[in-house]
DODOFI-319207 format. One record per residue (C-alpha): residue number from 0; x, y, z. Coordinates in Angstrom, 2 decimals, always signed. Example, Ala and Ser with C-alpha at 12.3 -4.5 7.8 and 13.67 -1.06 7.14 Angstrom:
% residues 2
(0,(+12.30,-4.50,+7.80))
(1,(+13.67,-1.06,+7.14))
END
This chain:
% residues 437
(0,(+43.42,+60.77,-74.16))
(1,(+41.89,+60.82,-70.42))
(2,(+38.92,+58.92,-69.75))
(3,(+36.20,+60.36,-66.97))
(4,(+36.09,+59.68,-63.20))
(5,(+34.77,+56.43,-61.87))
(6,(+31.84,+56.31,-59.60))
(7,(+32.34,+54.30,-56.85))
(8,(+30.69,+50.89,-56.78))
(9,(+29.87,+49.40,-53.37))
(10,(+30.27,+45.99,-52.42))
(11,(+27.76,+43.33,-52.14))
(12,(+27.49,+39.90,-50.82))
(13,(+28.48,+36.58,-52.69))
(14,(+28.66,+36.92,-56.50))
(15,(+26.36,+36.87,-59.24))
(16,(+25.81,+33.94,-61.96))
(17,(+27.37,+33.94,-65.17))
(18,(+26.63,+36.15,-68.10))
(19,(+25.08,+35.13,-71.39))
(20,(+24.65,+37.50,-73.74))
(21,(+23.34,+37.62,-77.27))
(22,(+26.00,+37.00,-80.20))
(23,(+24.83,+38.76,-83.16))
(24,(+27.44,+36.46,-85.25))
(25,(+25.93,+33.19,-84.02))
(26,(+22.35,+34.12,-83.57))
(27,(+22.15,+32.78,-79.89))
(28,(+22.76,+33.09,-76.14))
(29,(+26.52,+32.31,-75.24))
(30,(+28.54,+32.97,-72.47))
(31,(+29.97,+36.64,-72.32))
(32,(+33.30,+35.98,-71.40))
(33,(+35.86,+32.83,-71.94))
(34,(+37.42,+32.89,-68.76))
(35,(+38.09,+35.12,-65.32))
(36,(+39.60,+38.05,-67.13))
(37,(+36.48,+39.73,-69.40))
(38,(+37.45,+41.98,-72.49))
(39,(+35.26,+44.43,-73.74))
(40,(+35.75,+46.53,-77.37))
(41,(+33.06,+49.26,-77.50))
(42,(+32.86,+51.65,-80.61))
(43,(+32.87,+55.31,-79.29))
(44,(+31.65,+58.43,-80.56))
(45,(+32.61,+60.56,-83.42))
(46,(+32.83,+63.76,-81.58))
(47,(+30.25,+66.46,-82.91))
(48,(+26.71,+66.33,-81.90))
(49,(+27.16,+64.44,-78.28))
(50,(+25.90,+62.75,-76.21))
(51,(+22.14,+62.00,-77.71))
(52,(+19.78,+59.63,-75.60))
(53,(+21.05,+57.13,-78.48))
(54,(+24.80,+57.35,-77.41))
(55,(+23.28,+57.55,-73.64))
(56,(+21.55,+54.06,-74.51))
(57,(+24.42,+52.46,-75.76))
(58,(+27.07,+53.24,-73.21))
(59,(+24.42,+52.50,-70.75))
(60,(+24.34,+48.82,-71.86))
(61,(+28.19,+48.24,-71.88))
(62,(+27.85,+49.87,-68.31))
(63,(+25.44,+47.29,-67.29))
(64,(+27.73,+44.65,-69.20))
(65,(+30.85,+45.89,-67.17))
(66,(+28.98,+45.81,-63.97))
(67,(+27.63,+42.24,-64.70))
(68,(+30.96,+40.64,-65.00))
(69,(+32.31,+42.28,-62.01))
(70,(+29.36,+41.27,-60.01))
(71,(+30.16,+37.60,-61.07))
(72,(+33.85,+38.04,-59.96))
(73,(+35.42,+38.85,-63.50))
(74,(+38.41,+41.45,-63.59))
(75,(+37.47,+43.55,-66.85))
(76,(+39.59,+45.63,-69.26))
(77,(+37.63,+47.74,-71.60))
(78,(+38.87,+49.52,-74.55))
(79,(+36.89,+52.40,-75.76))
(80,(+37.56,+54.57,-79.29))
(81,(+37.06,+58.04,-80.40))
(82,(+37.02,+58.78,-83.89))
(83,(+38.11,+62.39,-83.49))
(84,(+39.02,+62.73,-87.27))
(85,(+36.44,+61.57,-90.06))
(86,(+34.33,+63.08,-92.71))
(87,(+31.56,+63.76,-90.60))
(88,(+33.69,+65.76,-88.18))
(89,(+35.22,+67.48,-90.64))
(90,(+31.82,+68.36,-92.70))
(91,(+30.40,+69.65,-89.42))
(92,(+33.72,+72.00,-88.50))
(93,(+33.40,+73.35,-92.07))
(94,(+29.54,+74.31,-91.47))
(95,(+30.33,+75.66,-88.27))
(96,(+33.67,+77.33,-89.07))
(97,(+35.31,+75.75,-86.40))
(98,(+38.82,+74.08,-86.20))
(99,(+37.98,+70.19,-86.17))
(100,(+40.48,+69.85,-83.13))
(101,(+38.07,+72.47,-81.19))
(102,(+35.53,+70.85,-82.30))
(103,(+36.42,+67.62,-81.24))
(104,(+37.87,+68.66,-78.11))
(105,(+34.83,+70.53,-77.01))
(106,(+32.36,+67.61,-77.95))
(107,(+35.02,+64.78,-76.28))
(108,(+34.48,+67.54,-72.62))
(109,(+30.85,+66.98,-73.17))
(110,(+30.85,+63.39,-73.47))
(111,(+32.85,+63.01,-70.38))
(112,(+30.89,+64.86,-68.52))
(113,(+27.69,+63.16,-69.73))
(114,(+29.33,+59.94,-68.79))
(115,(+30.00,+60.79,-65.45))
(116,(+26.82,+62.26,-64.56))
(117,(+24.88,+59.22,-65.88))
(118,(+27.76,+56.91,-63.44))
(119,(+28.73,+55.11,-66.69))
(120,(+32.00,+53.64,-65.62))
(121,(+35.17,+54.65,-67.46))
(122,(+37.10,+52.01,-69.96))
(123,(+40.09,+51.63,-69.10))
(124,(+41.41,+52.50,-72.66))
(125,(+39.79,+55.71,-74.50))
(126,(+41.57,+56.12,-77.57))
(127,(+42.02,+58.62,-80.26))
(128,(+42.02,+58.15,-83.55))
(129,(+44.86,+60.68,-83.82))
(130,(+46.55,+59.40,-80.94))
(131,(+46.66,+56.01,-82.57))
(132,(+47.66,+56.72,-85.75))
(133,(+51.31,+54.72,-85.30))
(134,(+49.60,+51.87,-84.47))
(135,(+46.81,+52.29,-87.45))
(136,(+49.67,+52.56,-89.78))
(137,(+51.25,+49.51,-88.28))
(138,(+48.45,+47.47,-88.57))
(139,(+47.68,+48.42,-92.02))
(140,(+51.25,+47.67,-93.07))
(141,(+50.16,+44.24,-91.92))
(142,(+47.45,+44.11,-94.24))
(143,(+49.93,+45.07,-96.81))
(144,(+52.24,+42.52,-96.00))
(145,(+49.43,+39.85,-96.67))
(146,(+48.71,+41.60,-100.30))
(147,(+45.36,+42.20,-99.13))
(148,(+45.63,+46.30,-100.12))
(149,(+45.64,+47.94,-103.33))
(150,(+45.82,+51.53,-104.56))
(151,(+43.27,+53.33,-106.59))
(152,(+43.84,+56.87,-107.37))
(153,(+46.40,+57.39,-104.39))
(154,(+43.80,+55.90,-101.80))
(155,(+44.63,+52.71,-100.32))
(156,(+41.66,+49.65,-100.33))
(157,(+41.53,+46.42,-98.33))
(158,(+40.36,+43.47,-100.67))
(159,(+37.79,+41.77,-99.04))
(160,(+38.41,+38.99,-101.14))
(161,(+41.79,+38.26,-99.17))
(162,(+38.84,+36.88,-96.10))
(163,(+37.53,+33.52,-96.86))
(164,(+35.15,+34.38,-93.79))
(165,(+33.92,+37.92,-94.57))
(166,(+30.03,+37.84,-93.87))
(167,(+30.57,+35.66,-91.00))
(168,(+29.86,+38.55,-88.72))
(169,(+26.71,+39.74,-90.07))
(170,(+25.18,+37.12,-92.46))
(171,(+24.07,+39.48,-95.00))
(172,(+23.39,+38.87,-98.32))
(173,(+25.72,+40.81,-101.15))
(174,(+22.39,+42.80,-102.14))
(175,(+21.71,+44.14,-98.12))
(176,(+25.56,+44.60,-98.14))
(177,(+25.65,+46.61,-101.09))
(178,(+22.44,+48.95,-99.83))
(179,(+24.62,+49.58,-96.19))
(180,(+27.42,+50.31,-97.91))
(181,(+26.17,+53.21,-99.68))
(182,(+23.82,+54.10,-96.56))
(183,(+27.01,+54.20,-93.88))
(184,(+29.48,+55.64,-95.61))
(185,(+31.38,+53.13,-97.90))
(186,(+31.55,+54.08,-101.40))
(187,(+30.21,+51.03,-103.71))
(188,(+30.10,+52.99,-107.15))
(189,(+33.70,+54.41,-106.89))
(190,(+35.00,+53.42,-110.01))
(191,(+38.27,+51.26,-110.16))
(192,(+37.82,+49.11,-107.22))
(193,(+38.13,+45.44,-107.39))
(194,(+34.65,+44.78,-105.61))
(195,(+32.07,+47.77,-104.80))
(196,(+32.51,+46.75,-100.77))
(197,(+36.33,+46.94,-100.67))
(198,(+36.79,+49.56,-98.09))
(199,(+39.12,+52.17,-97.84))
(200,(+41.82,+51.92,-95.31))
(201,(+44.06,+54.74,-95.61))
(202,(+42.47,+58.20,-97.92))
(203,(+44.77,+60.01,-99.63))
(204,(+45.28,+64.01,-98.56))
(205,(+42.65,+66.06,-99.88))
(206,(+43.28,+70.21,-99.85))
(207,(+41.81,+71.42,-96.52))
(208,(+41.79,+68.17,-95.12))
(209,(+44.33,+67.00,-92.01))
(210,(+46.74,+64.36,-93.20))
(211,(+49.68,+62.48,-91.95))
(212,(+53.01,+61.14,-93.02))
(213,(+52.79,+57.45,-93.50))
(214,(+54.26,+54.49,-95.41))
(215,(+51.22,+54.93,-97.71))
(216,(+51.82,+58.55,-98.33))
(217,(+50.09,+61.97,-96.83))
(218,(+46.54,+61.20,-95.72))
(219,(+44.52,+59.67,-92.65))
(220,(+43.10,+56.07,-91.63))
(221,(+40.09,+54.83,-92.69))
(222,(+37.46,+53.94,-90.11))
(223,(+37.43,+49.98,-90.05))
(224,(+41.08,+49.76,-90.18))
(225,(+41.05,+52.36,-86.82))
(226,(+38.78,+50.11,-84.44))
(227,(+40.55,+46.67,-85.90))
(228,(+44.25,+48.20,-84.79))
(229,(+43.23,+50.00,-81.38))
(230,(+41.19,+46.83,-80.39))
(231,(+43.66,+44.10,-80.85))
(232,(+46.16,+46.27,-79.74))
(233,(+44.89,+47.58,-76.32))
(234,(+42.96,+43.63,-76.06))
(235,(+44.71,+41.02,-77.37))
(236,(+44.45,+39.24,-80.82))
(237,(+41.57,+38.07,-79.51))
(238,(+38.79,+39.24,-76.74))
(239,(+35.42,+38.53,-75.66))
(240,(+33.29,+40.85,-76.70))
(241,(+32.95,+43.76,-79.64))
(242,(+30.23,+46.14,-78.71))
(243,(+27.88,+48.76,-80.46))
(244,(+24.85,+49.65,-82.26))
(245,(+22.99,+47.54,-84.81))
(246,(+23.91,+50.36,-86.92))
(247,(+27.26,+49.21,-86.98))
(248,(+26.95,+45.43,-87.28))
(249,(+27.69,+46.15,-91.22))
(250,(+29.66,+47.41,-92.82))
(251,(+31.92,+48.24,-89.54))
(252,(+32.01,+45.17,-87.58))
(253,(+31.91,+42.92,-90.43))
(254,(+34.94,+45.15,-91.97))
(255,(+36.94,+45.29,-88.72))
(256,(+36.62,+41.64,-87.74))
(257,(+37.88,+40.93,-91.46))
(258,(+40.85,+43.52,-91.24))
(259,(+41.96,+41.69,-88.17))
(260,(+41.22,+38.15,-89.22))
(261,(+43.92,+38.78,-92.39))
(262,(+46.24,+41.15,-90.55))
(263,(+46.91,+38.21,-87.70))
(264,(+46.29,+35.44,-89.78))
(265,(+49.86,+34.18,-88.50))
(266,(+48.93,+34.75,-84.80))
(267,(+46.24,+31.70,-84.26))
(268,(+42.79,+30.46,-85.21))
(269,(+40.98,+32.75,-83.04))
(270,(+41.02,+36.31,-84.00))
(271,(+39.14,+39.28,-82.93))
(272,(+36.03,+39.33,-80.89))
(273,(+34.35,+36.08,-79.90))
(274,(+30.89,+37.66,-79.21))
(275,(+29.74,+40.52,-81.11))
(276,(+26.88,+42.58,-79.26))
(277,(+24.37,+45.15,-80.74))
(278,(+22.33,+47.75,-78.73))
(279,(+19.00,+48.49,-80.14))
(280,(+18.17,+52.33,-81.91))
(281,(+16.57,+54.87,-79.93))
(282,(+13.59,+56.87,-82.33))
(283,(+11.99,+60.34,-81.91))
(284,(+8.87,+60.95,-83.41))
(285,(+8.88,+57.40,-84.85))
(286,(+12.58,+58.03,-86.70))
(287,(+15.65,+56.82,-85.58))
(288,(+17.45,+59.10,-83.40))
(289,(+20.26,+60.23,-85.53))
(290,(+22.97,+63.13,-86.35))
(291,(+22.26,+63.08,-90.28))
(292,(+18.52,+64.07,-89.49))
(293,(+19.07,+66.15,-86.58))
(294,(+16.49,+64.62,-84.55))
(295,(+18.31,+64.43,-81.31))
(296,(+17.68,+64.89,-77.80))
(297,(+20.76,+65.89,-75.87))
(298,(+21.89,+64.30,-72.55))
(299,(+23.43,+67.99,-71.37))
(300,(+20.26,+69.86,-72.76))
(301,(+18.07,+67.35,-70.15))
(302,(+20.84,+67.99,-67.17))
(303,(+20.54,+71.62,-68.00))
(304,(+16.93,+71.96,-67.96))
(305,(+17.18,+70.60,-64.11))
(306,(+16.32,+66.53,-65.03))
(307,(+18.11,+64.19,-62.52))
(308,(+20.28,+62.35,-64.56))
(309,(+19.39,+59.19,-62.26))
(310,(+15.82,+59.44,-64.15))
(311,(+17.42,+59.92,-67.32))
(312,(+19.52,+56.40,-67.03))
(313,(+16.04,+54.91,-65.58))
(314,(+14.40,+55.62,-68.63))
(315,(+16.68,+54.22,-70.36))
(316,(+17.02,+50.70,-68.34))
(317,(+13.51,+50.48,-68.68))
(318,(+14.02,+49.15,-72.04))
(319,(+16.04,+46.28,-72.80))
(320,(+19.36,+46.99,-74.70))
(321,(+18.19,+45.20,-77.74))
(322,(+15.25,+47.14,-78.24))
(323,(+14.41,+49.87,-80.79))
(324,(+12.21,+52.30,-78.70))
(325,(+10.85,+55.79,-78.81))
(326,(+12.20,+58.70,-76.44))
(327,(+8.59,+60.46,-75.26))
(328,(+8.06,+62.94,-72.33))
(329,(+6.08,+60.24,-71.01))
(330,(+8.96,+57.84,-71.11))
(331,(+10.88,+60.50,-68.90))
(332,(+7.92,+61.02,-66.81))
(333,(+7.60,+57.16,-65.66))
(334,(+11.34,+57.29,-64.73))
(335,(+10.96,+60.72,-63.02))
(336,(+7.96,+59.09,-60.90))
(337,(+9.87,+55.55,-60.64))
(338,(+12.85,+57.23,-59.24))
(339,(+10.76,+59.29,-56.23))
(340,(+9.08,+55.84,-55.44))
(341,(+12.38,+53.86,-55.03))
(342,(+13.56,+57.02,-53.35))
(343,(+10.48,+57.19,-50.81))
(344,(+10.57,+53.55,-50.20))
(345,(+14.57,+53.46,-49.14))
(346,(+14.08,+56.38,-46.89))
(347,(+10.98,+54.76,-45.36))
(348,(+12.26,+51.22,-45.17))
(349,(+15.58,+52.48,-43.57))
(350,(+14.23,+54.32,-40.70))
(351,(+12.24,+51.30,-39.89))
(352,(+8.68,+49.63,-38.71))
(353,(+6.90,+52.18,-36.65))
(354,(+3.57,+52.62,-35.39))
(355,(+1.31,+53.34,-38.52))
(356,(+1.59,+57.03,-39.52))
(357,(+4.98,+57.47,-37.77))
(358,(+6.55,+59.99,-39.64))
(359,(+9.75,+57.98,-42.21))
(360,(+8.57,+54.61,-40.84))
(361,(+6.86,+51.81,-42.90))
(362,(+4.37,+50.86,-39.75))
(363,(+4.51,+47.50,-41.11))
(364,(+7.41,+44.55,-42.01))
(365,(+10.17,+45.39,-44.48))
(366,(+10.45,+43.10,-47.28))
(367,(+13.69,+41.05,-46.92))
(368,(+16.59,+42.45,-49.39))
(369,(+17.98,+38.90,-50.39))
(370,(+15.40,+37.89,-52.87))
(371,(+15.90,+41.76,-54.77))
(372,(+19.65,+41.26,-55.10))
(373,(+19.13,+37.83,-56.37))
(374,(+16.18,+38.82,-58.55))
(375,(+18.69,+41.54,-60.20))
(376,(+21.16,+39.31,-60.47))
(377,(+19.57,+36.66,-62.19))
(378,(+17.78,+39.11,-64.75))
(379,(+21.27,+40.56,-65.52))
(380,(+22.68,+37.59,-66.41))
(381,(+20.14,+36.53,-69.00))
(382,(+21.24,+38.99,-71.82))
(383,(+21.09,+42.35,-69.34))
(384,(+17.68,+42.34,-68.60))
(385,(+17.27,+45.58,-67.01))
(386,(+13.34,+45.54,-67.26))
(387,(+13.37,+42.30,-65.52))
(388,(+15.93,+43.87,-62.72))
(389,(+13.94,+47.15,-62.36))
(390,(+10.47,+45.20,-61.84))
(391,(+11.82,+43.28,-58.95))
(392,(+12.82,+46.68,-57.43))
(393,(+9.48,+48.10,-58.03))
(394,(+7.91,+45.09,-56.25))
(395,(+9.89,+45.53,-53.57))
(396,(+8.99,+49.65,-53.29))
(397,(+5.55,+48.72,-53.72))
(398,(+6.01,+46.32,-50.52))
(399,(+7.49,+48.87,-48.30))
(400,(+5.28,+51.53,-49.27))
(401,(+2.05,+49.66,-48.92))
(402,(+3.19,+48.63,-45.88))
(403,(+3.64,+52.16,-44.46))
(404,(+0.43,+53.16,-45.98))
(405,(-1.97,+50.32,-44.32))
(406,(-0.13,+49.49,-41.09))
(407,(+1.74,+46.91,-39.35))
(408,(+1.74,+43.52,-39.99))
(409,(+0.80,+43.96,-44.26))
(410,(+4.07,+43.65,-46.01))
(411,(+4.15,+39.77,-44.32))
(412,(+7.51,+38.17,-43.34))
(413,(+9.63,+40.81,-41.97))
(414,(+13.35,+41.40,-42.42))
(415,(+15.04,+40.85,-39.50))
(416,(+17.00,+44.19,-39.81))
(417,(+14.93,+46.74,-41.97))
(418,(+17.98,+49.44,-42.05))
(419,(+20.09,+46.76,-43.23))
(420,(+17.14,+45.58,-45.92))
(421,(+17.28,+49.27,-47.25))
(422,(+20.43,+49.44,-47.25))
(423,(+21.33,+46.18,-48.97))
(424,(+18.64,+47.17,-52.09))
(425,(+20.31,+50.43,-52.01))
(426,(+23.53,+49.10,-52.65))
(427,(+22.38,+46.90,-55.44))
(428,(+20.73,+49.23,-57.42))
(429,(+23.75,+51.16,-57.32))
(430,(+26.22,+48.12,-58.15))
(431,(+24.54,+46.57,-60.58))
(432,(+21.95,+49.40,-62.42))
(433,(+24.56,+52.02,-61.67))
(434,(+21.62,+54.34,-59.84))
(435,(+22.30,+56.36,-56.95))
(436,(+18.93,+56.51,-54.89))
END
């Protein structure tokens, strides 16, 4: 399916340092890319109730990842799925008396519009489950050929016992896995399964549900095999980063990786993601923002109310991507104020030093931009520390505005070209933080 248009990214002098990222599987920092080509698979939306702030925070995080890679000189290849057929979507369509295909299309369009407004760079491949049915069936066939599938009343399940490394992504014990499986779409209590944790790979046709013909009979694919098939088809047997929210660590990322290790076992020792990267949850009123609870704040709703999308993005970036945090009116108000202050400082610095009180001028020295660029790069290379990068821009903006308020000489060493300093800071926050100021 079509992605969304890419925002223009200004060029910057030099290159940023290598990005180190927190890898969930190893529990430590590691290089995010293994070479000059940096590859990313991010789990996408199930298209209903899109795009809430939790979605936005997740995709802004992966946008920072892509921008930081590119600034370091990497070529990027980015794939993202859309689960455009699944139980939650079908249930919502029934609840709202809508055709599931029309509901999915409308929500995908809204998601595209929100990502465009937030200046999130689009994936190279935005792939819906429905359009990928052929490759999902082919991938599932590899699992069958390795003896990893079995039938339970017409539904086809994956035997986790086929993968000796099962559990290596999450590091969870059996009790925790059982709990999370029940909470997150699994069916551990279903009779007839070889193991309660075994996930469905192909769901047999049910009355009133969409289905497609396959070697496993009419039906539709499971969620975990969808991502395993799409990721390895578009990025290769091994790729750099599997990304998603912390709620996807188990069972989704564990299961997808396990599927790939079994299906592609004869293609080498390195299978699926080298790193597993996860974003924190956004809460509202102290509870995780989620579709099931209905406690959602929508990007489209904020935009319709006149909120600048750059303020929404700044509100997200004020929190480290791995942090759980609460969306509040105060969080947004601080972001609106920060955006206004950055824009005022950039305008003042661009006007250059003039007499104290001169309209548009700083009245004093403009601090150099090079240290700001270096600080942003340094912080983003350290596990995407957006709050640290923002602090560097805040300090520059404070110095500019302070110089304008107190007269010549206050700000310390002047940049040789004040307008150039403003331009470089503007380009840095655009290219690296995605903020159009």
